[in-house]
N, C-alpha and C positions, 0 to 999 in steps of 0.2 A: 504494500500500500504506500502510495506517495501522498503524504499529507502536507498541506501548506496553509497559510493564512487565507488563500483564495478558496480552498475546499471548505474550510471552516466557515468562512464568511457567507458562502452561497449554499452550504449544505449539500455539496456534491461529492461524489466518491473519488473522482479523478481530477487533477489540475488541468483540465482541457475544456476550452470554451469554443463553441461554434460561432464564428463571427456573423453579424447581421449582413445579409446579402439581398439586394434588390432582385426580385423575381425568382429567388431561390428559397428564402426563409419562410416556407409554408409549414403547416402543422405536421405533415408526414415526416419531413426531415427533422424538425425540431423535437418532436416526441421521440423519434428513434435515437437522436443524440442523447437526450436526457435519460431515456431508458437504458442507454449504454453506460451511464454513470458520469457523463460529462454534462455540460450546461448548454442546452439548446436555446437558440435566440430567434424568435419571430422577427420579421421585418415589417414595421408599422406601415411604411409608405408603399409597400407592395400591395396593400389593401386599398381599394379606391376611395373608401370613406371610413371615418372613425367607427361607424356602425358595423361595417364589414370587419374591421379589426377586432371589435368585441366578439363577433361571431367566430372569428378564427382563433381567438384565445379560448373560447369555449370548446371549439373543436379539438384544440390541442389538449385541453384538460380531459377530454374523453379518451385520449390515446396514451396519456401518461399521468402518473401521480407523483412524478419526480419534479424537482425545481426546473423552471425554465424562465427565460426573460424575454423582453421585447426591445428591439433596436428602434430608437427615434433619432434620425439624422436630420439636422437642421442646417440647410444650406441657403445662400442667397439665390433667389430665383425671380423671374419676372412676375410669375403668378404663383406665389407661395401657397402651399397647402395649409389647411387650418391646423397648425401645429398644436395649439392649445386644446383643440377638440380631440386630437389624437392622444395627447397626454391625459386628458380627462377619461378617455375610453380605457386607457391602460390602468389607471388607478381605480376606476370604477369597476373594472373586471377583477380586481383583487390581485393583480400582478405585483410581486414584491421585488423584482429585479429588472432594472432598465439599463440598457447600453445606450449611451448618448454619443453622438459624433457630429462633426461639422463645427458649428459655432458653440460657444460656451454654454453649458447647461444651466448657468446661473438663473435665467428667467423662470426655469421650471423647478428649481430646487425647493422652494417653499412648498409647492404642491406635493412633490415627492416625499419630502420630510413629513408633511402632514399625514401621509398615508403609509409611513414607515417603509418607503421604497429604498432599496439599496441601489446606488447609481455607480456604474463603471463607465468612465468617460474615455473615449478613444482620442489620443493625441499623436502628433507627429514630431513633437519637440518637447524637451524638458521644460522650457519656459511656459508652454501652454499647460503642461501637466501640473506644474506648481500652481498656476492660476486655478485650475480645476480643483485641486486639493484645497485651496483656500476658500472655495465656495461650498465645500462640504461633501464632495463625492467620497464614496467608500473605497474605491479602487480605481486604478488607471490601466488602460491598455495603451501600450506605447508601440506605434507603428514604425518599423524600420523601412528603409528605402526599397527593400525587396517586396513589399506588400502589393497586393492587388488594389485597384482603385486609386485613391489619392494619397501618395506618400509624403506630401508636403514639398517644400522647396529647398530643404537643407541638405538632402542627399546623404543622410547619415544611416549606415546600415545597422542592423540589429546587434551585430557583434560589439558595437560601441554604444549605440543609443540605449539599449536595454540596461547595461550596468550603470550608465550615467543616470538614468531615471531611477533605478533601484536605490542608488546611493543618495540621491537628492530628495527623495520623497519619504514620507512616513507611512502613507497608505500602501498596501500591497500593489505590485505591478505585474501585469501579464504581458508577455512578449508576443508581438504579432509581426509577421513579415519574414518569410523564409522558413517557418516552422511547419513540418508536415510528417515527421516520422520520429522514431525513438531517439535517433542520434541528435536531431535538432532539439528535441524536448529536453534531453539531459543537458545539452549545451545551455538552454535557456535557464534551467535550474542553477547551473554553475555560474551563470552571469548575474544571478540575483533575482531572476523572475520567479514568480510563485504560481504561474500557470502559462500555458500557451494558448493563443487564439488562432484557430485555423479556419479559413474560408475556402480557399482553393481546394484543399484536400477533401473537405466535406462535400464539395460539388461532385466529386467523382466517387459517389457512394450510391448504392441501389435505391435508397430512399429519397435522394435529391430529385425534385420534380423537374428536371431538365432533360432534353432529348438525349438519347443514347449516343447519337453522333458526337455530341459535345464531350461526353464522358470518354468515349473511345479516343477522340482526338487528343485529349489531355494525357492519356497513357502513352501517346507517341511523342510527346513534347520533350524538349531538352532545355538547357539553361539559356538558350538564345531564342526561345519561343514567345517572348513578350516584346511589346513596343511601349515606348514612353511618348504619349501624345501631350499636346497643349504646353509643352515646355516653353515655347516662345511667348505664351500667354500667361505664364506664371501660375498655371493651374494644372500642374502635371498629373497625368493619369496613366497608370500601368494597365495595359490590356493585352489580350492574346494577339499574337502576330498573325494577321491574315491580310487579304488584299485590301480590305477597307482601311484598317489601321495603317498599313503601308502607305496608302494614298494620303491619309491625313498627315503623316510624317513628311511625305514629299511636298505637300502643299505648304506646310510650315517652313520647310527648308528654304523657301524663297526669301524669308526674312521679313516679309511685309504682310503675311497672312493675318486675317482677323477671324473671329469666331463665325462670322457670317459666311466665310469661305468654306467652312467645314460642317456647319450645323446640320445640313441634310444627311451627311455621312454618319454623324454620331448620334442621330436621333434615338432616344431611348426605346421607342417602339420597334425600331429595326433590331436593336440588341435583344429585345424581348422575343422577337420572332425566331432568332437564332436558338434560344432555349426551347421554344415551343415547337418549332418545325424542323430544326436540325440542319438548316442551310447555313453552313459555317462561314460563308462569305456574304451573308446578307447584311450584317452589321457588326459593330464592335461588342466585345464582351470581356469583362474583367477577369484577369488571372494574375497571380503572383509568380515570381521566379521559382517558387517552390513547386510549380507545376512540373518541373523537371524530375521531381522525386515521386511523382504519382505514377505508379506502375500497374495498378489494377483498380477494379471497381467493386469493392467488397460491401457488405452491409455495414452500417454504423457500428453495430455491436461487435462484429469481427474486427473491424479496423481499430476501434478503441481498445479492445482487449489485447490485440497484437501490439499496439503502440505501448501500452503500459507494461506488458510482459517483457517486451524487448528492452524498454528503458530500465526496468529493474535488473535485467540480465547485464546490461552495460555497467550499471552502477555497482552491482555485486560481483561482476566477473571481470570484464576488461579493465575497469578503472582500479580495481583492487590488485590486479596482476601487474600493473605498471608502477605500483607503489613499492618503493625499495624497502 
C-alpha cells in the first residue's frame, strides 16, 4: 500500500488521480477509476448545462460508492458558460471534491468552504500554486511542460517543477505531466509528490468513452507524437500530432498569424468528433508526451492494479538493490 497525504485527504486507496478531460470525463470512466481505488474526476463543462451535470453526478453515484470529484475549469472566453451555476450544481449534488483549473479558484472558495468541499487546484507554476494555497485550497496539482492541454509559458518540466512546488508549499502536491506508469509514479514520489495525475493514460482504457481508433493510435505513438500549438500567441497547447495540428504549427511559423487564422482548424466541435467518430484527422485532440508510454488499452482496474504492483516492486526491489 502506498499511503500519502493525498490518499488520506481524499479517502482513496491509491495516490492516483484521473485528470479532468473535456469530452472524456463521463460517468463510465470516472466510476471505473474510482472503483479501481484511484480518484475519478467528472468534467463539468463536458455537460451542456448545470442541470445535465447534476444528472451525470447522479449517474456516477449509481456506478460507484467510492470518492470521486468534479473538474471546473474557468477560462476567459467570448461567451463564458455560467460558471456559478455549475459550481452550485456541484455543491448541490453533494460532491465533496473539486478540481479547479484555469483562473484562480478564489471567487468560488467561499461557496466550496460553505459546503465542506475539498479543492485541488491545477497550476503550471509555483507562483500560481502559492496564490492558490493562500486562498485556501486543500491540495495542488502542478502541471509540468510534458502535460496535455495547456502547460503554461514557463516550459519547466516535471523533473524540476514538481520538487520546486513540493518544497515551496505546505499543502500536498500531485504531479501531472509525463506520469503514466510505475516508473514515473515512483519518480514523482521521490520528487516530493504525494500522488500522480494522469489524463492521457486514462484515455487509453476500455472505459474511456472515446473511439477505439483514438485509443489504438495512442498505443502506436512515440515521444515525438505531440505538437505545441499557439506558442506565438502565448497560449501554448500540447496536442496529438496529426495533419490538422501540423497545419496550425505551419501557419504560426509565418510569425504574423492570429487566432482568426486558425480558429476553424481548432474548433472544439471538430476535436469532439475525433473522439466520437474516430476520424483522427478531423480535428485536434489533446495528448501529453506520456502518450509514448501507452502500450495497451486495459480496463481501469487492471491498469491501476498493475501500476501500483509495479511501483511497489520498484521500491522494494530495484531501489533496495542499488543501495550499498
